[in-house]
N, C-alpha and C positions, 0 to 999 in steps of 0.2 A: 276453326278459325284461329284459335289461340296458337295451335301448333304452327300454322302458316306464318303468323306474325313473328313467332319465336325464331323460325328459320330465317326470315328476312333480317331480323336484328342480328342474329349470329353471323350471317353472311356479311353484313355491313361492318360489324365490329372486327371481324377477321380481316377484311380488306383493309380497313384503317390500320390494323395492327401490322400488317405486312408493309404498308407504306411507312409507318413509324419506324419499324426495325430497319428498313432500307435507308431511311433518312438519317437516323441517329447512330446506327451501327453499334449498339451495345453488345458486350459479351454476354452470352446466354448459357446458364447452367440449368439443365433440366433433370428432374429427379422423379423416378418412378419405382414401382415395386408394390408389394402388398402390405408390408409392415414398416413403419417408421419413416414414411415419406415426409410428413410434416416436421417431425423432430429433426430430420436431416436437413431439410430446407432451412429451419431456424438456426441450426448450428453453422451451416455454411454462411448464412447471412451475418451471424455474429462475428465470424472470422473475417469475411471479406469487407465488412463495413468498417473494420479497423484501418483499412488501407485505401478504400475507394468509396464513391457514391453508389449505393446499391439499393435496389428495390426488390422485394420478395412478394410472392403470392400472399395476399391477405387471407387469413384463416385457412380454409382449404379450397381456394379457388383453383381447382385442377381440371375443370371440365372444358368442353368446347367453347363455352361462354365465359368461364372463369379465367382462362388464359388471356383472352383479349382484354378483359377488365384490368388485369395486372399490367399488361403492356401499355395500355392507354392511361392507367392510373385513375380509373373511375370506379365508383361503387356499384354494388349490385342494386338494381332498381326494383327488384322483385316484381310486383304486379302493377307498377306505375308507368303507364305509357308516357307521361310527361317527363319522368326521370330518365327513361330510356332515350327519349329524344334529346334531352340535355347531354347524356353520355355520348351520343352520336355526334352532336355538335362540338363537344369538347375534343373528341377524337379528331374531327376534321380540322379544328383550330390548331391542334398539335402538329398536324401534317402541313398546314399552310404556313404557320408562323413559327420561327425558331424559338425553342424553349431550352431551358437547362434540363437535360435528360440524364437518367442514371447511366453510369459506365457499365454496370452489371445488372442483369436481371436473373433472379433465382426463381425458377418456375417449378411448381409441383404439378406433375402430369398424371392424371388417373384415367382409368377405363371403367365404364359401367356396363358396356355391352359390346358385342363384336363390331369391329369397324371404327371404334372411337380413336384408337391410336393411329390407324391408317389416315383418318381425317386430319389429325394433328400433324402427322409427318408430311402431309401434302403441302403445308405452308410454313412450318417452323424449321429454322436452321439453328443448330446449337454448337457451342464451343466445347462444352463438356456435358457428359451424361453420367449420372450416378444411379446405379441400380441397387436398391436395397433388397432385403430378403423377401422371398415369396412364400415359403412355407408349404407344408403338405396339403392344407385345406385353406386356400386363400379366400379373402373376402370377395364377394361378387361372383364366386364360381357358379352360382345358381344360373347365371345368364349365359354361361358358355357350355359347349358340348362336353368339355373335359378340362382337366387341369392343364394338359398340354396345350389346348387351344388358348386358354387364358395366358399362359406363359408366352406363347408365340405373339399374342396381341401386345403384351407389355414390351417384349424385346424389339418391337417395331420402332421404339423411340431411338434405338441405336442408328437407324437409317437417317436420322436428322443431323448426325454429326458432320461437321465440316471436313474438308479434305484432310487426310491424315498428316500429322507433323512427322518429320523424318526421325526426330529423336526428342528426348526430354528437354534439351536445351531449346529446341525450336518451339516446343509447347509453351515454355515460359516466355520466350520472346514474342510469341503470338498471342499472349494473354490467355493461354489454356486451350487454344484451338485444337480440336480433334481428340480430346482425352476421354477415355472410357474408364469409369471407376466402379468396381464390382465388389459385392459382398462375397468374400471367399468361403464363408461358412455355409452358404447355400449352394449345394452342388449344381443345381440347375442354373443359378445365376452365374456361377464361375464358368460354366460351359459356354456362356455367351461370348467368351473370348474369341471363339471360332467364327463369330458372325461379323467380324470387322477386321480390317487391316490397320486400324488406328492403334496407337499406343494404349495399352491397358494397364491399370494399376489396381491391385486388390487390397482389401482390408478385412480384418477379422481376428479370430483366435486360433485359426489354423496355422501351423508352423511355417507353411510356405507363403503366408500372406506378406505382401510388400510392406504393409503397415500392420504390425502385429500388436494386439492388446494382450497384456498379461497382468497378473497380480490384482485382478478386479476384487474390490471389497467395498463394504459399507463404510462411509465416513461417520464417525461418532464424535460428539462434542461433550465434554464433561460439564455438567451443570450442578452448581451447589444447591443443596436442598436443606433448608433449616440450619445451614452453616455447620452441620455436624457430619454430614455424609454427602456423597455426590453420586449422581447416576449418569449413565451414558445415554445421550439422546441421538438417535440416528438423524443425520443432517444432510446426507447426499451420497455421492459415489466417488471413488477414486480408483485409478488404474495407471499402468505405465504403457507408453507407446514406444515400440522399438522399430527403427528403420535404418537400414544400412549402417549398422554398428552403433547407432546412437540410441539411448534410452532416456525418455523424459517422463516425469510424473504429470498426471492430469487430474484435476479435482473439479467436480461439478456439484455445486450446492443446490439444495432445494428440490432435488429429484431422485428417483430410484429407477433401477431397471437397466438391463443390458441394452435396450433399444437406444438409450442415450449414449452408451459407450460406442455403439455402432455409428450413431449420428456424428459424434465427435471424430471418430476415426475417418469417416468419409470427408468431413470438412478439413481435417488436417492433411489428409492425402492430397486434396486439391491445393491447399495452401503450399505444401512442400513442392508440388510440381509447378507452381507459379513462382517459386523461389521467394516466398514471403518469409518474414522473420517468424520462426517457429515458436519461440518463447512468447512473443507478443500474441501469436495466434492461440496458443494454449491458454494464456491468461484471459483472453477474450471469452473463453468458455466457462470460466469459474462461476460467474453470476449472471450469465446471459438470460434473457427473458424467454423462458420456456412457455409455450402456449398452454392455456388451461386444458385440463382433462387428459394430460399425457404423463402419467406417473408423477404428478406434482405432489409435494408434501404440503399439507395444510394443517392448521391447528383446529381441533374440534373442541366442542364443549366438554366440560368435565375433565379437562387436561388430557384429551385423547389426541392421537395422531391419525390423520386421514391420508391415505394414498389415493389420490384422485386420478383414475385412469378411465374416465367416463366418455371420452370423445367418441370412441368406437370400439369394436371388439372383433376378434377373429380367433380361431383356435390357437394359432401360434402366439399371438399377443397375450391371450388369456393365460396360456401356459407360462409364459415368461413372467407375467405379473404375479402369479401364484408362487413361482419359484423364488421370486424376489422377496415377497413377504415371508416366505419360509425360512430364509437365512437371517432375517433381521434379529439382532440381539442374541444370536447363538454364541457369538464370541464373548458377550458380556454376561451371558447366562441369566439374564433377567427373565421373569416369568409373565411378561405381558401377554394378555389374551390376543390372539390373532383372529380377526373376523373378516370374512370375505362375503360381500353382497354382490352376487353375479346375476346379470340379466341375460336375456336371450341373445344369442349370436345369430344374426339374420343373414339371408342371402347365401345359405350353404346348400340349398337344394337337397339332393339325395344323401348328402353327408351329414345332415342336421343331427339326427339322433345319435349317431356314433360319436360325432365330435363333442356333443354335450356330455355324453357319458364319460368320455375320456377325461374331460375337465373335472368331473366329479371324482374320478379315481385319483387324479393328481391332487385334488383338494385334501383328500384324506392324509396326505403326507406333509402338508404345509400349513394347515390352519387348525384352529380349535373350534370355531363356530362358522357354519355355512348358512347363508340365506340366499334363496334363489327367487328370481323375479321373472314372471312370464310363463307362457304355455310351453315353450321349447325348453326352458330351464328345468322343467320337471325331470328331464333326462339327466341333468347334472346331479340332482338329488338321487336318482336311481343309481347312477354310477358311483356316487359316494357311498351309498348303502351297500352296494356290492363289494366295495373295497373295505368295508368294516367301519365306516364312520358311524358314530353314535347317533341314533335317530333323535335323541333328545336335544342334540346340538345342531339340528337342521331345521330351518324355518322356511316357510313358503309363502309367496305373495304374488299377486297378479300385476300390480303396478309399482312403479318406483315411489310414488307418493305413500302407498301403504308401507313399503319397506322403510321409508324415512321416518314415519310415525313410530314404527316399532323400534328402530335402532336408537331413536332419541331417548327412549326409556330403558333400553336394554344395556347400553354401554356404561362402563364405569371407568374410573381414573386409571390411566396407563394403557388402555386398550389401543390396539393398532387396527384400523379398519380400511380394507381395500374395497373400492367401488369400481365395477367394470360392467359394461354391457354395450350392445350395438346402439348406434345413434338413435334409432327409432324407439328405444326403450327409455330414453330421457333419464338416465341414471343420475344426472347432475341434480335432479330434484331430491333424490335421497341424500346426496351430499349436503345440499342446502339445509336440510333438517338439523344437521349437527355441526354446521360450520360456525365457528366462533365469531369470525369477523363478518357479520352480516352487512355492515356498511359498505364493504368493498366487494360484495359477492359478484357484482357486475363484471369486475376485472378478474376475479379468481375462478369463476366457473365458466364452463362452455355454454354456448347457445343462450346468451343473455340478451341478444338483440330483440327488439320489439316483435319482429316477425316470428321468431321462435317462441317467445313468451306467450304470444297470442294463440299458439297452437295447443290443442288439447292433447 
C-alpha cells in the first residue's frame, strides 16, 4: 500500500513540476555523474547566484521525488501524509497564482536503478547538462548489469537538452540553452561528445580541455605559535584555470580535494559560456558554502585537523581523499600523523572485495594510521597488510560509534584525521566524537535532521 501511495504522490508532484516549469520558464542546469555531483551543484549555485535569482536542489534531492521537491520549493515530508498533502497544495497554488520564481534551477540528478534516468528524461527539459566523473567502479553499480549499463543510464540526461544553439554566442544570448559540459579527465564521459549535436565544453587537467586546471596545490596559512616560531596550517586549495589564452588564479578555502577543483572548473565553464564576469565568478568560490561531509576542514579536539568526507563513498572518491591527505604538509615537511578512518563502501556488488583491497594498498602510501569500520572494510585491512602496512598501526571496528570512541583517546595534538565511508555507515558519528565545535554540529555535520538522528 505504501508503494502505491508513493507512486501517486510522485505522479502528482511531477505533473505539478511540469506545469510550474512551463509557467515560469526558468533556465535549468542538470548535473549527473558518479563523483562530485553535489559539490558541482553547490559551486554552480555559488557562481550563478552572484548574477541571478537561483534555486538549487537541497541536500541531495536527486531522485524521482527529489527533483519535484526542488522545482516546487517544498520540503521532504518523509512519512507524514499531512505534510505530503500540504506539499501538493503548495504546488497547486504555485501553478494557479503568480509567484516570484527563480530564474535558474540547479538540479542534481542521480540514478539508483535501471530506468531512473529514462523516467526523468521523459518530463525534464534542460538548458545545460554537466557530466562529472564516473570512475572505474561507480557507486550503485550493484544494481546494474555492468558498468557500461550504468554509464548508458547516466548519459540519458543528455537527451533532456534543449535544441542545440548554433554557436557559443547563441548559447549566451539564450541563457545557456543547449550546452553540454563534460569532465575531460574521464574517458567515458569525454566520449559522450558523440551523443549530441549540441555545443560541448570540456574541463579537467588534460591538455586538450577547454577549461584547463594547472598548478593545483594545498593552501597554507602561517600561524604564530608562542610568538617565537610559526607553523603552516593547511587552509584550502588553490590552482589556476586556463582558457583561450587567459590564466586566472582560483582559491577555495575550507576544503581539500580535487573534486572541488573539478566542481569549480565546471561552474566557471558555465559562467564563461554565459559571458558572465569571470573575476566575479572566481571570487564567489573563495568562501562559498560547501555542504557538510564533502572534504570539509573542521577543527578537532586536542588541536587536531579533521577532513570530513563522510557524506558517501566510492572507490574513486576514496582514492582521491587518500591522495589528498597524502600530500598535506609534504611541502612544509611537518611530521603530523595522518590517520584515515574508512568505512564500508556499499552497493559495489561483485566488485566489493577487490575495490576495498585496492583502497588498503593505496592507504599504505599516504597515511600513518588506518582504522577500518564495517564487515566489508576488513578487505581494506587485508589490502593494506599485503602492501606492507604495519599491523600495529591498523585498527578495526564494526560501527562508527566504536571508531569514534577509540579515536577520541588515540589522537594527539597536530594529528590530521580523514573520515570517509558510505552513507549507510554513518561515519559522521565518528567525526562528532572529536569535533571541537559541538554547539554547531548540526550545521557542520551531515545527516543531522531528526529523521536521520532517530535512525539507529
